[in-house]
mmCIF file as Biopython writes it, N, C-alpha, C and O atoms, coordinates in Angstrom:
data_model
#
loop_
_atom_site.group_PDB
_atom_site.id
_atom_site.type_symbol
_atom_site.label_atom_id
_atom_site.label_alt_id
_atom_site.label_comp_id
_atom_site.label_asym_id
_atom_site.label_entity_id
_atom_site.label_seq_id
_atom_site.pdbx_PDB_ins_code
_atom_site.Cartn_x
_atom_site.Cartn_y
_atom_site.Cartn_z
_atom_site.occupancy
_atom_site.B_iso_or_equiv
_atom_site.auth_seq_id
_atom_site.auth_asym_id
_atom_site.pdbx_PDB_model_num
ATOM 1   N N  . MET A ? 1  ? -14.979 -153.455 46.981  1.0 0.0 1  A 1 
ATOM 2   C CA . MET A ? 1  ? -15.578 -153.926 45.808  1.0 0.0 1  A 1 
ATOM 3   C C  . MET A ? 1  ? -15.282 -152.937 44.624  1.0 0.0 1  A 1 
ATOM 4   O O  . MET A ? 1  ? -15.151 -151.715 44.699  1.0 0.0 1  A 1 
ATOM 5   N N  . LEU A ? 2  ? -15.207 -153.743 43.511  1.0 0.0 2  A 1 
ATOM 6   C CA . LEU A ? 2  ? -14.750 -152.614 42.287  1.0 0.0 2  A 1 
ATOM 7   C C  . LEU A ? 2  ? -16.088 -152.111 41.996  1.0 0.0 2  A 1 
ATOM 8   O O  . LEU A ? 2  ? -17.121 -152.756 42.173  1.0 0.0 2  A 1 
ATOM 9   N N  . SER A ? 3  ? -16.002 -150.773 41.484  1.0 0.0 3  A 1 
ATOM 10  C CA . SER A ? 3  ? -17.061 -149.792 40.833  1.0 0.0 3  A 1 
ATOM 11  C C  . SER A ? 3  ? -17.488 -150.661 39.444  1.0 0.0 3  A 1 
ATOM 12  O O  . SER A ? 3  ? -16.758 -151.526 38.960  1.0 0.0 3  A 1 
ATOM 13  N N  . ASP A ? 4  ? -18.508 -150.360 39.018  1.0 0.0 4  A 1 
ATOM 14  C CA . ASP A ? 4  ? -19.171 -150.793 37.752  1.0 0.0 4  A 1 
ATOM 15  C C  . ASP A ? 4  ? -18.329 -150.120 36.534  1.0 0.0 4  A 1 
ATOM 16  O O  . ASP A ? 4  ? -18.131 -150.822 35.543  1.0 0.0 4  A 1 
ATOM 17  N N  . ASP A ? 5  ? -17.949 -149.116 36.555  1.0 0.0 5  A 1 
ATOM 18  C CA . ASP A ? 5  ? -16.780 -148.413 35.635  1.0 0.0 5  A 1 
ATOM 19  C C  . ASP A ? 5  ? -15.449 -149.121 35.413  1.0 0.0 5  A 1 
ATOM 20  O O  . ASP A ? 5  ? -14.921 -149.159 34.301  1.0 0.0 5  A 1 
ATOM 21  N N  . PHE A ? 6  ? -14.894 -149.707 36.551  1.0 0.0 6  A 1 
ATOM 22  C CA . PHE A ? 6  ? -13.867 -150.556 36.389  1.0 0.0 6  A 1 
ATOM 23  C C  . PHE A ? 6  ? -14.233 -151.910 35.502  1.0 0.0 6  A 1 
ATOM 24  O O  . PHE A ? 6  ? -13.529 -152.231 34.544  1.0 0.0 6  A 1 
ATOM 25  N N  . TYR A ? 7  ? -15.219 -152.558 35.844  1.0 0.0 7  A 1 
ATOM 26  C CA . TYR A ? 7  ? -15.540 -153.718 35.277  1.0 0.0 7  A 1 
ATOM 27  C C  . TYR A ? 7  ? -15.905 -153.440 33.817  1.0 0.0 7  A 1 
ATOM 28  O O  . TYR A ? 7  ? -15.686 -154.298 32.962  1.0 0.0 7  A 1 
ATOM 29  N N  . LYS A ? 8  ? -16.458 -152.258 33.511  1.0 0.0 8  A 1 
ATOM 30  C CA . LYS A ? 8  ? -16.690 -151.866 32.063  1.0 0.0 8  A 1 
ATOM 31  C C  . LYS A ? 8  ? -15.306 -151.790 31.213  1.0 0.0 8  A 1 
ATOM 32  O O  . LYS A ? 8  ? -15.074 -152.205 30.078  1.0 0.0 8  A 1 
ATOM 33  N N  . PHE A ? 9  ? -14.464 -151.122 32.141  1.0 0.0 9  A 1 
ATOM 34  C CA . PHE A ? 9  ? -13.371 -150.753 31.581  1.0 0.0 9  A 1 
ATOM 35  C C  . PHE A ? 9  ? -12.560 -152.163 31.256  1.0 0.0 9  A 1 
ATOM 36  O O  . PHE A ? 9  ? -12.092 -152.395 30.142  1.0 0.0 9  A 1 
ATOM 37  N N  . LEU A ? 10 ? -12.476 -152.910 32.178  1.0 0.0 10 A 1 
ATOM 38  C CA . LEU A ? 10 ? -11.900 -154.210 31.842  1.0 0.0 10 A 1 
ATOM 39  C C  . LEU A ? 10 ? -12.690 -155.200 30.933  1.0 0.0 10 A 1 
ATOM 40  O O  . LEU A ? 10 ? -12.200 -156.123 30.282  1.0 0.0 10 A 1 
ATOM 41  N N  . PHE A ? 11 ? -13.819 -154.891 30.998  1.0 0.0 11 A 1 
ATOM 42  C CA . PHE A ? 11 ? -14.679 -155.650 29.607  1.0 0.0 11 A 1 
ATOM 43  C C  . PHE A ? 11 ? -14.170 -155.100 28.177  1.0 0.0 11 A 1 
ATOM 44  O O  . PHE A ? 11 ? -14.062 -155.877 27.228  1.0 0.0 11 A 1 
ATOM 45  N N  . LYS A ? 12 ? -13.892 -153.868 28.073  1.0 0.0 12 A 1 
ATOM 46  C CA . LYS A ? 12 ? -13.477 -153.143 26.812  1.0 0.0 12 A 1 
ATOM 47  C C  . LYS A ? 12 ? -12.084 -153.438 26.594  1.0 0.0 12 A 1 
ATOM 48  O O  . LYS A ? 12 ? -11.671 -153.391 25.436  1.0 0.0 12 A 1 
ATOM 49  N N  . ALA A ? 13 ? -11.260 -153.750 27.578  1.0 0.0 13 A 1 
ATOM 50  C CA . ALA A ? 13 ? -9.853  -153.923 27.453  1.0 0.0 13 A 1 
ATOM 51  C C  . ALA A ? 13 ? -9.712  -155.394 27.065  1.0 0.0 13 A 1 
ATOM 52  O O  . ALA A ? 13 ? -8.822  -155.664 26.258  1.0 0.0 13 A 1 
ATOM 53  N N  . GLU A ? 14 ? -10.413 -156.296 27.500  1.0 0.0 14 A 1 
ATOM 54  C CA . GLU A ? 14 ? -10.626 -157.567 27.161  1.0 0.0 14 A 1 
ATOM 55  C C  . GLU A ? 14 ? -11.185 -157.832 25.947  1.0 0.0 14 A 1 
ATOM 56  O O  . GLU A ? 14 ? -10.828 -158.859 25.370  1.0 0.0 14 A 1 
ATOM 57  N N  . ASP A ? 15 ? -12.041 -157.070 25.411  1.0 0.0 15 A 1 
ATOM 58  C CA . ASP A ? 15 ? -12.573 -157.348 23.992  1.0 0.0 15 A 1 
ATOM 59  C C  . ASP A ? 15 ? -11.629 -156.497 23.006  1.0 0.0 15 A 1 
ATOM 60  O O  . ASP A ? 15 ? -11.713 -156.943 21.862  1.0 0.0 15 A 1 
ATOM 61  N N  . SER A ? 16 ? -10.971 -155.672 23.088  1.0 0.0 16 A 1 
ATOM 62  C CA . SER A ? 16 ? -9.886  -155.055 22.330  1.0 0.0 16 A 1 
ATOM 63  C C  . SER A ? 16 ? -8.777  -155.928 22.135  1.0 0.0 16 A 1 
ATOM 64  O O  . SER A ? 16 ? -8.122  -156.010 21.095  1.0 0.0 16 A 1 
ATOM 65  N N  . LEU A ? 17 ? -8.569  -156.674 23.342  1.0 0.0 17 A 1 
ATOM 66  C CA . LEU A ? 17 ? -7.538  -157.690 23.157  1.0 0.0 17 A 1 
ATOM 67  C C  . LEU A ? 17 ? -7.781  -158.812 22.222  1.0 0.0 17 A 1 
ATOM 68  O O  . LEU A ? 17 ? -6.983  -159.257 21.397  1.0 0.0 17 A 1 
ATOM 69  N N  . PHE A ? 18 ? -8.956  -159.199 22.454  1.0 0.0 18 A 1 
ATOM 70  C CA . PHE A ? 18 ? -9.580  -160.147 21.572  1.0 0.0 18 A 1 
ATOM 71  C C  . PHE A ? 18 ? -9.505  -159.683 20.146  1.0 0.0 18 A 1 
ATOM 72  O O  . PHE A ? 18 ? -8.882  -160.434 19.395  1.0 0.0 18 A 1 
ATOM 73  N N  . GLN A ? 19 ? -9.949  -158.739 19.697  1.0 0.0 19 A 1 
ATOM 74  C CA . GLN A ? 19 ? -9.952  -158.009 18.441  1.0 0.0 19 A 1 
ATOM 75  C C  . GLN A ? 19 ? -8.652  -157.805 17.812  1.0 0.0 19 A 1 
ATOM 76  O O  . GLN A ? 19 ? -8.518  -157.850 16.589  1.0 0.0 19 A 1 
ATOM 77  N N  . LEU A ? 20 ? -7.667  -157.577 18.640  1.0 0.0 20 A 1 
ATOM 78  C CA . LEU A ? 20 ? -6.230  -157.423 18.090  1.0 0.0 20 A 1 
ATOM 79  C C  . LEU A ? 20 ? -5.840  -158.960 17.751  1.0 0.0 20 A 1 
ATOM 80  O O  . LEU A ? 20 ? -5.418  -159.257 16.633  1.0 0.0 20 A 1 
ATOM 81  N N  . LYS A ? 21 ? -6.011  -159.952 18.818  1.0 0.0 21 A 1 
ATOM 82  C CA . LYS A ? 21 ? -5.667  -161.237 18.377  1.0 0.0 21 A 1 
ATOM 83  C C  . LYS A ? 21 ? -6.422  -161.647 16.943  1.0 0.0 21 A 1 
ATOM 84  O O  . LYS A ? 21 ? -5.772  -162.272 16.104  1.0 0.0 21 A 1 
ATOM 85  N N  . LYS A ? 22 ? -7.554  -161.348 16.732  1.0 0.0 22 A 1 
ATOM 86  C CA . LYS A ? 22 ? -8.049  -161.775 15.582  1.0 0.0 22 A 1 
ATOM 87  C C  . LYS A ? 22 ? -7.609  -161.186 14.160  1.0 0.0 22 A 1 
ATOM 88  O O  . LYS A ? 22 ? -7.714  -161.764 13.078  1.0 0.0 22 A 1 
ATOM 89  N N  . SER A ? 23 ? -7.005  -159.690 14.441  1.0 0.0 23 A 1 
ATOM 90  C CA . SER A ? 23 ? -6.652  -158.910 13.514  1.0 0.0 23 A 1 
ATOM 91  C C  . SER A ? 23 ? -5.323  -159.571 13.067  1.0 0.0 23 A 1 
ATOM 92  O O  . SER A ? 23 ? -5.117  -159.811 11.877  1.0 0.0 23 A 1 
ATOM 93  N N  . ASN A ? 24 ? -4.278  -159.908 14.197  1.0 0.0 24 A 1 
ATOM 94  C CA . ASN A ? 24 ? -3.195  -160.364 14.146  1.0 0.0 24 A 1 
ATOM 95  C C  . ASN A ? 24 ? -3.220  -161.713 13.167  1.0 0.0 24 A 1 
ATOM 96  O O  . ASN A ? 24 ? -2.536  -161.814 12.149  1.0 0.0 24 A 1 
ATOM 97  N N  . GLN A ? 25 ? -4.026  -162.607 13.606  1.0 0.0 25 A 1 
ATOM 98  C CA . GLN A ? 25 ? -4.119  -163.873 13.042  1.0 0.0 25 A 1 
ATOM 99  C C  . GLN A ? 25 ? -4.519  -163.613 11.526  1.0 0.0 25 A 1 
ATOM 100 O O  . GLN A ? 25 ? -4.050  -164.430 10.734  1.0 0.0 25 A 1 
ATOM 101 N N  . SER A ? 26 ? -5.233  -162.703 11.052  1.0 0.0 26 A 1 
ATOM 102 C CA . SER A ? 26 ? -5.702  -162.368 9.936   1.0 0.0 26 A 1 
ATOM 103 C C  . SER A ? 26 ? -4.600  -161.995 9.099   1.0 0.0 26 A 1 
ATOM 104 O O  . SER A ? 26 ? -4.407  -162.601 8.045   1.0 0.0 26 A 1 
ATOM 105 N N  . LEU A ? 27 ? -3.756  -160.924 9.519   1.0 0.0 27 A 1 
ATOM 106 C CA . LEU A ? 27 ? -2.860  -160.475 9.325   1.0 0.0 27 A 1 
ATOM 107 C C  . LEU A ? 27 ? -1.527  -161.415 8.710   1.0 0.0 27 A 1 
ATOM 108 O O  . LEU A ? 27 ? -0.827  -161.297 7.704   1.0 0.0 27 A 1 
ATOM 109 N N  . GLN A ? 28 ? -1.557  -162.430 9.884   1.0 0.0 28 A 1 
ATOM 110 C CA . GLN A ? 28 ? -0.293  -163.447 9.509   1.0 0.0 28 A 1 
ATOM 111 C C  . GLN A ? 28 ? -0.731  -164.319 8.566   1.0 0.0 28 A 1 
ATOM 112 O O  . GLN A ? 28 ? 0.172   -164.831 7.904   1.0 0.0 28 A 1 
ATOM 113 N N  . LYS A ? 29 ? -1.792  -164.632 8.313   1.0 0.0 29 A 1 
ATOM 114 C CA . LYS A ? 29 ? -2.507  -165.618 7.184   1.0 0.0 29 A 1 
ATOM 115 C C  . LYS A ? 29 ? -2.271  -164.928 5.916   1.0 0.0 29 A 1 
ATOM 116 O O  . LYS A ? 29 ? -1.839  -165.561 4.953   1.0 0.0 29 A 1 
ATOM 117 N N  . GLN A ? 30 ? -2.583  -163.373 5.827   1.0 0.0 30 A 1 
ATOM 118 C CA . GLN A ? 30 ? -2.463  -162.681 4.746   1.0 0.0 30 A 1 
ATOM 119 C C  . GLN A ? 30 ? -0.983  -162.449 4.045   1.0 0.0 30 A 1 
ATOM 120 O O  . GLN A ? 30 ? -0.752  -162.296 2.845   1.0 0.0 30 A 1 
ATOM 121 N N  . VAL A ? 31 ? 0.139   -162.471 5.371   1.0 0.0 31 A 1 
ATOM 122 C CA . VAL A ? 31 ? 1.491   -162.408 4.740   1.0 0.0 31 A 1 
ATOM 123 C C  . VAL A ? 31 ? 1.961   -163.903 4.708   1.0 0.0 31 A 1 
ATOM 124 O O  . VAL A ? 31 ? 3.087   -164.045 4.232   1.0 0.0 31 A 1 
ATOM 125 N N  . GLU A ? 32 ? 1.442   -164.839 5.043   1.0 0.0 32 A 1 
ATOM 126 C CA . GLU A ? 32 ? 1.704   -166.206 4.402   1.0 0.0 32 A 1 
ATOM 127 C C  . GLU A ? 32 ? 1.292   -166.407 3.097   1.0 0.0 32 A 1 
ATOM 128 O O  . GLU A ? 32 ? 1.971   -167.053 2.299   1.0 0.0 32 A 1 
ATOM 129 N N  . ASN A ? 33 ? 0.282   -165.926 2.835   1.0 0.0 33 A 1 
ATOM 130 C CA . ASN A ? 33 ? -0.469  -165.938 1.360   1.0 0.0 33 A 1 
ATOM 131 C C  . ASN A ? 33 ? 0.617   -165.398 0.185   1.0 0.0 33 A 1 
ATOM 132 O O  . ASN A ? 33 ? 0.921   -165.955 -0.870  1.0 0.0 33 A 1 
ATOM 133 N N  . LEU A ? 34 ? 1.065   -164.191 0.707   1.0 0.0 34 A 1 
ATOM 134 C CA . LEU A ? 34 ? 1.722   -163.081 -0.027  1.0 0.0 34 A 1 
ATOM 135 C C  . LEU A ? 34 ? 3.079   -163.496 -0.087  1.0 0.0 34 A 1 
ATOM 136 O O  . LEU A ? 34 ? 3.770   -163.228 -1.070  1.0 0.0 34 A 1 
ATOM 137 N N  . ALA A ? 35 ? 3.580   -164.223 1.030   1.0 0.0 35 A 1 
ATOM 138 C CA . ALA A ? 35 ? 4.829   -164.830 0.514   1.0 0.0 35 A 1 
ATOM 139 C C  . ALA A ? 35 ? 5.128   -165.940 -0.358  1.0 0.0 35 A 1 
ATOM 140 O O  . ALA A ? 35 ? 6.069   -166.085 -1.138  1.0 0.0 35 A 1 
ATOM 141 N N  . GLU A ? 36 ? 3.917   -166.887 -0.017  1.0 0.0 36 A 1 
ATOM 142 C CA . GLU A ? 36 ? 3.824   -167.919 -1.169  1.0 0.0 36 A 1 
ATOM 143 C C  . GLU A ? 36 ? 3.620   -167.331 -2.696  1.0 0.0 36 A 1 
ATOM 144 O O  . GLU A ? 36 ? 4.396   -167.664 -3.592  1.0 0.0 36 A 1 
ATOM 145 N N  . ARG A ? 37 ? 2.567   -166.473 -2.916  1.0 0.0 37 A 1 
ATOM 146 C CA . ARG A ? 37 ? 2.586   -165.899 -4.396  1.0 0.0 37 A 1 
ATOM 147 C C  . ARG A ? 37 ? 3.851   -165.296 -4.708  1.0 0.0 37 A 1 
ATOM 148 O O  . ARG A ? 37 ? 4.217   -165.373 -5.881  1.0 0.0 37 A 1 
ATOM 149 N N  . LEU A ? 38 ? 4.763   -164.570 -3.681  1.0 0.0 38 A 1 
ATOM 150 C CA . LEU A ? 38 ? 5.843   -164.139 -4.201  1.0 0.0 38 A 1 
ATOM 151 C C  . LEU A ? 38 ? 6.773   -165.190 -4.794  1.0 0.0 38 A 1 
ATOM 152 O O  . LEU A ? 38 ? 7.217   -165.319 -5.935  1.0 0.0 38 A 1 
ATOM 153 N N  . ASP A ? 39 ? 6.946   -165.950 -3.609  1.0 0.0 39 A 1 
ATOM 154 C CA . ASP A ? 39 ? 7.788   -167.020 -3.938  1.0 0.0 39 A 1 
ATOM 155 C C  . ASP A ? 39 ? 7.454   -167.872 -5.625  1.0 0.0 39 A 1 
ATOM 156 O O  . ASP A ? 39 ? 8.289   -168.219 -6.460  1.0 0.0 39 A 1 
ATOM 157 N N  . THR A ? 40 ? 5.867   -168.015 -5.675  1.0 0.0 40 A 1 
ATOM 158 C CA . THR A ? 40 ? 5.815   -168.522 -6.785  1.0 0.0 40 A 1 
ATOM 159 C C  . THR A ? 40 ? 6.123   -167.686 -8.182  1.0 0.0 40 A 1 
ATOM 160 O O  . THR A ? 40 ? 6.330   -168.180 -9.291  1.0 0.0 40 A 1 
ATOM 161 N N  . LEU A ? 41 ? 6.100   -166.411 -7.855  1.0 0.0 41 A 1 
ATOM 162 C CA . LEU A ? 41 ? 6.408   -165.304 -9.002  1.0 0.0 41 A 1 
ATOM 163 C C  . LEU A ? 41 ? 8.073   -165.529 -9.048  1.0 0.0 41 A 1 
ATOM 164 O O  . LEU A ? 41 ? 8.581   -165.687 -10.158 1.0 0.0 41 A 1 
ATOM 165 N N  . GLU A ? 42 ? 8.815   -165.542 -8.007  1.0 0.0 42 A 1 
ATOM 166 C CA . GLU A ? 42 ? 10.064  -165.631 -8.385  1.0 0.0 42 A 1 
ATOM 167 C C  . GLU A ? 42 ? 10.593  -166.959 -8.970  1.0 0.0 42 A 1 
ATOM 168 O O  . GLU A ? 42 ? 11.557  -166.961 -9.735  1.0 0.0 42 A 1 
ATOM 169 N N  . ASN A ? 43 ? 9.921   -168.140 -8.585  1.0 0.0 43 A 1 
ATOM 170 C CA . ASN A ? 43 ? 10.127  -169.342 -9.242  1.0 0.0 43 A 1 
ATOM 171 C C  . ASN A ? 43 ? 9.866   -169.143 -10.751 1.0 0.0 43 A 1 
ATOM 172 O O  . ASN A ? 43 ? 10.707  -169.534 -11.560 1.0 0.0 43 A 1 
ATOM 173 N N  . GLU A ? 44 ? 8.601   -168.483 -11.196 1.0 0.0 44 A 1 
ATOM 174 C CA . GLU A ? 44 ? 8.216   -168.548 -12.533 1.0 0.0 44 A 1 
ATOM 175 C C  . GLU A ? 44 ? 9.325   -167.629 -13.235 1.0 0.0 44 A 1 
ATOM 176 O O  . GLU A ? 44 ? 9.872   -167.864 -14.313 1.0 0.0 44 A 1 
ATOM 177 N N  . LYS A ? 45 ? 9.541   -166.514 -12.378 1.0 0.0 45 A 1 
ATOM 178 C CA . LYS A ? 45 ? 10.639  -165.720 -13.257 1.0 0.0 45 A 1 
ATOM 179 C C  . LYS A ? 45 ? 11.861  -166.200 -13.455 1.0 0.0 45 A 1 
ATOM 180 O O  . LYS A ? 45 ? 12.470  -165.900 -14.482 1.0 0.0 45 A 1 
ATOM 181 N N  . THR A ? 46 ? 12.498  -167.159 -12.340 1.0 0.0 46 A 1 
ATOM 182 C CA . THR A ? 46 ? 13.480  -167.870 -12.542 1.0 0.0 46 A 1 
ATOM 183 C C  . THR A ? 46 ? 13.459  -168.855 -13.598 1.0 0.0 46 A 1 
ATOM 184 O O  . THR A ? 46 ? 14.416  -169.017 -14.355 1.0 0.0 46 A 1 
ATOM 185 N N  . SER A ? 47 ? 12.541  -169.420 -13.652 1.0 0.0 47 A 1 
ATOM 186 C CA . SER A ? 47 ? 12.377  -170.377 -14.718 1.0 0.0 47 A 1 
ATOM 187 C C  . SER A ? 47 ? 12.250  -169.892 -16.126 1.0 0.0 47 A 1 
ATOM 188 O O  . SER A ? 47 ? 12.692  -170.454 -17.128 1.0 0.0 47 A 1 
ATOM 189 N N  . SER A ? 48 ? 11.488  -168.610 -16.053 1.0 0.0 48 A 1 
ATOM 190 C CA . SER A ? 48 ? 11.543  -167.866 -17.560 1.0 0.0 48 A 1 
ATOM 191 C C  . SER A ? 48 ? 13.145  -167.537 -17.655 1.0 0.0 48 A 1 
ATOM 192 O O  . SER A ? 48 ? 13.796  -168.108 -18.531 1.0 0.0 48 A 1 
ATOM 193 N N  . ILE A ? 49 ? 13.632  -166.840 -16.975 1.0 0.0 49 A 1 
ATOM 194 C CA . ILE A ? 49 ? 15.054  -166.736 -17.333 1.0 0.0 49 A 1 
ATOM 195 C C  . ILE A ? 49 ? 15.977  -167.862 -17.522 1.0 0.0 49 A 1 
ATOM 196 O O  . ILE A ? 49 ? 16.989  -167.716 -18.208 1.0 0.0 49 A 1 
ATOM 197 N N  . LEU A ? 50 ? 15.705  -168.911 -16.987 1.0 0.0 50 A 1 
ATOM 198 C CA . LEU A ? 50 ? 16.715  -170.060 -17.602 1.0 0.0 50 A 1 
ATOM 199 C C  . LEU A ? 50 ? 16.172  -170.468 -18.747 1.0 0.0 50 A 1 
ATOM 200 O O  . LEU A ? 50 ? 17.008  -170.497 -19.650 1.0 0.0 50 A 1 
ATOM 201 N N  . ASN A ? 51 ? 14.988  -170.829 -19.100 1.0 0.0 51 A 1 
ATOM 202 C CA . ASN A ? 51 ? 14.475  -170.985 -20.262 1.0 0.0 51 A 1 
ATOM 203 C C  . ASN A ? 51 ? 14.998  -169.894 -21.645 1.0 0.0 51 A 1 
ATOM 204 O O  . ASN A ? 51 ? 15.054  -170.126 -22.852 1.0 0.0 51 A 1 
ATOM 205 N N  . LYS A ? 52 ? 15.273  -168.865 -20.983 1.0 0.0 52 A 1 
ATOM 206 C CA . LYS A ? 52 ? 15.784  -168.066 -22.300 1.0 0.0 52 A 1 
ATOM 207 C C  . LYS A ? 52 ? 17.168  -168.210 -22.432 1.0 0.0 52 A 1 
ATOM 208 O O  . LYS A ? 52 ? 17.682  -168.153 -23.549 1.0 0.0 52 A 1 
ATOM 209 N N  . PHE A ? 53 ? 17.904  -168.409 -21.310 1.0 0.0 53 A 1 
ATOM 210 C CA . PHE A ? 53 ? 19.486  -169.071 -21.702 1.0 0.0 53 A 1 
ATOM 211 C C  . PHE A ? 53 ? 19.492  -170.231 -22.445 1.0 0.0 53 A 1 
ATOM 212 O O  . PHE A ? 53 ? 20.191  -170.380 -23.447 1.0 0.0 53 A 1 
ATOM 213 N N  . LYS A ? 54 ? 18.533  -171.291 -21.869 1.0 0.0 54 A 1 
ATOM 214 C CA . LYS A ? 54 ? 18.531  -172.673 -22.779 1.0 0.0 54 A 1 
ATOM 215 C C  . LYS A ? 54 ? 18.084  -172.237 -24.181 1.0 0.0 54 A 1 
ATOM 216 O O  . LYS A ? 54 ? 18.553  -172.853 -25.139 1.0 0.0 54 A 1 
ATOM 217 N N  . ARG A ? 55 ? 17.265  -171.283 -24.381 1.0 0.0 55 A 1 
ATOM 218 C CA . ARG A ? 55 ? 17.083  -171.143 -25.933 1.0 0.0 55 A 1 
ATOM 219 C C  . ARG A ? 55 ? 17.949  -170.059 -26.750 1.0 0.0 55 A 1 
ATOM 220 O O  . ARG A ? 55 ? 17.813  -169.663 -27.907 1.0 0.0 55 A 1 
ATOM 221 N N  . GLY A ? 56 ? 18.915  -169.703 -25.729 1.0 0.0 56 A 1 
ATOM 222 C CA . GLY A ? 56 ? 19.727  -168.537 -26.485 1.0 0.0 56 A 1 
ATOM 223 C C  . GLY A ? 56 ? 19.004  -167.279 -26.533 1.0 0.0 56 A 1 
ATOM 224 O O  . GLY A ? 56 ? 19.274  -166.588 -27.515 1.0 0.0 56 A 1 
ATOM 225 N N  . PHE A ? 57 ? 18.187  -166.829 -25.749 1.0 0.0 57 A 1 
ATOM 226 C CA . PHE A ? 57 ? 17.635  -165.780 -25.818 1.0 0.0 57 A 1 
ATOM 227 C C  . PHE A ? 57 ? 16.526  -165.755 -27.080 1.0 0.0 57 A 1 
ATOM 228 O O  . PHE A ? 57 ? 15.861  -164.742 -27.298 1.0 0.0 57 A 1 
#
């Protein structure tokens, strides 16, 4: 039979894994959000540059 300390260790390890998975999901969402914002900014910048060319600066 396993000791209580071992079960406590397993519980803590399992809880840590769960917390890491939650953090990972949150970070992935933040990266997706930032990537979308960057794409938007790049598109706006490109659009602005093209408009300047069209107007002759």
